[in-house]
C-alpha positions as CSV (number, residue, x, y, z in Angstrom):
1,L,18.0,16.6,-8.7
2,R,19.7,13.4,-9.7
3,H,23.1,15.1,-9.5
4,S,22.2,16.5,-6.0
5,L,21.2,13.0,-4.9
6,A,24.5,11.5,-6.0
7,R,27.0,14.3,-5.3
8,G,25.2,16.9,-3.2
9,K,25.9,17.8,0.4
10,S,24.8,15.0,2.8
11,T,22.0,17.2,4.2
12,L,20.6,17.9,0.7
13,R,20.6,14.4,-0.6
14,P,17.5,13.1,1.2
15,W,15.5,16.2,0.1
16,A,16.7,15.6,-3.5
17,G,15.6,12.0,-3.1
18,L,12.1,13.0,-1.9
19,A,11.8,15.5,-4.8
20,L,12.7,12.7,-7.2
21,G,10.1,10.5,-5.6
22,V,7.4,13.2,-6.1
23,L,8.6,13.6,-9.7
24,A,8.3,9.8,-10.3
25,Y,4.8,9.8,-8.7
26,R,3.7,12.6,-10.9
27,A,5.0,10.8,-14.0
28,R,3.0,7.8,-13.0
29,G,-0.1,9.8,-13.0
30,G,0.6,11.3,-16.4
31,E,1.1,14.9,-15.0
32,G,3.8,17.1,-16.5
33,A,6.9,16.0,-18.4
34,S,7.8,12.4,-18.5
35,P,11.1,12.0,-16.6
36,D,13.4,9.0,-16.8
37,V,11.5,7.2,-14.1
38,P,13.6,3.9,-14.4
39,G,16.8,5.9,-13.9
40,I,15.3,7.8,-11.0
41,V,14.2,4.6,-9.3
42,E,17.7,3.0,-9.8
43,D,19.3,6.2,-8.3
44,L,17.0,6.1,-5.3
45,K,17.5,2.4,-4.8
46,G,21.3,2.9,-4.9
47,A,21.0,5.8,-2.4
48,L,18.9,3.6,-0.1
49,R,21.2,0.7,-0.4
50,E,24.2,2.8,0.7
51,E,22.6,4.9,3.3
52,K,23.2,4.3,7.0
53,T,21.5,7.3,8.6
54,A,18.0,6.3,9.8
55,D,16.4,9.6,8.8
56,H,17.9,9.5,5.3
57,V,16.9,5.8,4.9
58,A,13.3,6.9,5.7
59,A,13.4,9.7,3.1
60,Y,14.7,7.4,0.3
61,A,12.2,4.7,1.3
62,V,9.3,7.1,1.0
63,A,10.6,8.5,-2.3
64,L,10.7,4.9,-3.6
65,G,7.2,4.3,-2.3
66,L,6.0,7.4,-4.2
67,S,7.6,6.0,-7.3
68,G,5.4,2.9,-7.2
69,D,8.1,0.7,-8.5
70,L,7.6,-2.7,-6.8
71,S,11.2,-3.7,-7.5
72,A,12.1,-1.6,-4.4
73,R,9.9,-3.7,-2.0
74,E,12.6,-6.1,-1.0
75,L,15.2,-3.4,-0.4
76,I,12.7,-1.3,1.8
77,E,11.7,-4.4,3.7
78,D,15.4,-5.2,4.3
79,K,16.1,-1.7,5.6
80,L,12.9,-1.9,7.8
81,K,14.2,-5.1,9.4
82,K,17.6,-3.6,10.2
83,L,16.5,-0.2,11.6
84,S,16.0,0.3,15.3
85,E,14.8,3.9,15.2
86,E,11.0,3.9,15.4
87,D,10.2,6.9,13.3
88,S,12.3,5.6,10.4
89,R,10.8,2.2,10.7
90,G,7.4,3.8,10.5
91,Y,8.2,5.6,7.3
92,C,9.4,2.4,5.8
93,C,6.0,0.9,6.6
94,I,4.3,3.9,4.9
95,A,6.7,3.4,2.0
96,L,5.6,-0.2,1.5
97,G,2.0,1.0,1.6
98,L,2.7,3.7,-1.0
99,L,4.3,1.1,-3.2
100,G,1.2,-1.0,-3.2
101,A,3.3,-3.9,-2.0
102,S,0.6,-6.3,-1.1
103,D,3.2,-9.0,-0.4
104,A,4.3,-6.8,2.6
105,K,1.0,-7.1,4.5
106,E,2.2,-9.9,6.8
107,L,5.3,-7.8,7.7
108,L,3.2,-4.8,8.4
109,H,0.8,-6.8,10.5
110,Q,3.8,-8.0,12.5
111,E,5.0,-4.4,12.9
112,V,1.5,-3.4,14.3
113,K,1.6,-6.3,16.8
114,N,5.1,-5.5,17.9
115,A,4.4,-1.8,18.2
116,V,1.7,-1.9,20.9
117,R,3.8,0.3,23.2
118,K,5.2,2.4,20.4
119,P,2.4,4.7,19.3
120,N,4.0,6.4,16.3
121,L,5.3,3.2,14.8
122,L,1.9,1.6,15.4
123,K,0.1,4.4,13.6
124,Q,2.5,4.4,10.7
125,A,2.4,0.6,10.3
126,A,-1.4,0.8,10.4
127,I,-1.4,3.6,7.8
128,G,0.8,1.3,5.6
129,L,-1.8,-1.4,5.9
130,G,-4.5,1.2,5.1
131,L,-2.7,2.2,2.0
132,L,-2.7,-1.4,0.9
133,S,-6.5,-1.5,1.6
134,D,-6.0,-4.4,4.0
135,R,-9.4,-5.2,5.5
136,E,-7.8,-7.4,8.1
137,A,-6.1,-4.4,9.7
138,V,-9.3,-2.9,11.2
139,P,-10.3,-5.8,13.5
140,E,-6.6,-6.1,14.6
141,L,-6.5,-2.3,15.4
142,L,-9.9,-2.4,17.1
143,K,-8.5,-5.2,19.4
144,V,-5.5,-3.1,20.2
145,L,-7.8,-0.1,20.9
146,E,-9.9,-2.2,23.2
147,E,-6.9,-3.6,25.2
148,S,-4.9,-0.4,25.3
149,K,-4.6,1.4,28.6
150,T,-2.5,4.4,27.5
151,L,-3.9,7.5,25.8
152,A,-1.0,7.7,23.4
153,V,-1.7,4.2,22.0
154,Q,-5.4,4.9,21.8
155,A,-4.8,8.2,19.9
156,A,-2.4,6.4,17.5
157,V,-4.9,3.7,16.8
158,A,-7.8,6.1,16.4
159,T,-5.8,8.2,14.0
160,A,-4.9,5.1,12.0
161,L,-8.5,3.9,11.9
162,G,-9.6,7.3,10.8
163,F,-7.0,7.2,8.0
164,I,-8.2,3.8,6.9
165,G,-11.8,5.0,6.9
166,D,-13.6,1.6,7.4
167,Q,-17.1,1.9,8.7
168,R,-16.5,-1.0,11.2
169,S,-14.5,1.4,13.3
170,V,-17.1,4.1,13.8
171,E,-19.1,2.4,16.6
172,P,-16.1,1.4,18.7
173,L,-14.6,4.8,18.3
174,A,-17.8,6.5,19.2
175,A,-18.1,4.3,22.3
176,M,-14.6,5.2,23.3
177,M,-15.5,8.9,23.1
């Protein structure tokens, strides 16, 4: 997999990266053989650093998120700030949540605020906050839900609130129904 990440066809590299991220995730949980996780993380960080294609950036960011190696936080945040493609930005938000990068909460809150008219990005940024167990995300999302006029944004917020699973969202969601 590491060879495919470094020298494989360009269409294969992000898939190899995701597979390496899953391998690193499993190694963190003590399942299966213990791979060279530090080497995998460095390979993934190198791939992310060099990558320009938004979809591939997203794949490497998620792989690094799965690895749980907080040394990747700054690199993922940097890529998030430089990307313009919404789906890839959203996957970077999820990656920060998967990492457990609590230092990224402020950035993710900003993404939620700026994504009010971008339902998929809004949902993914909110999921990132949910993965970080950010209790401040629920009131913020409930406010967005209350003020939103479009069904797409309401659906994205409802999905994110469902993912977070905070009881404070049950009554407002039931009222909306």
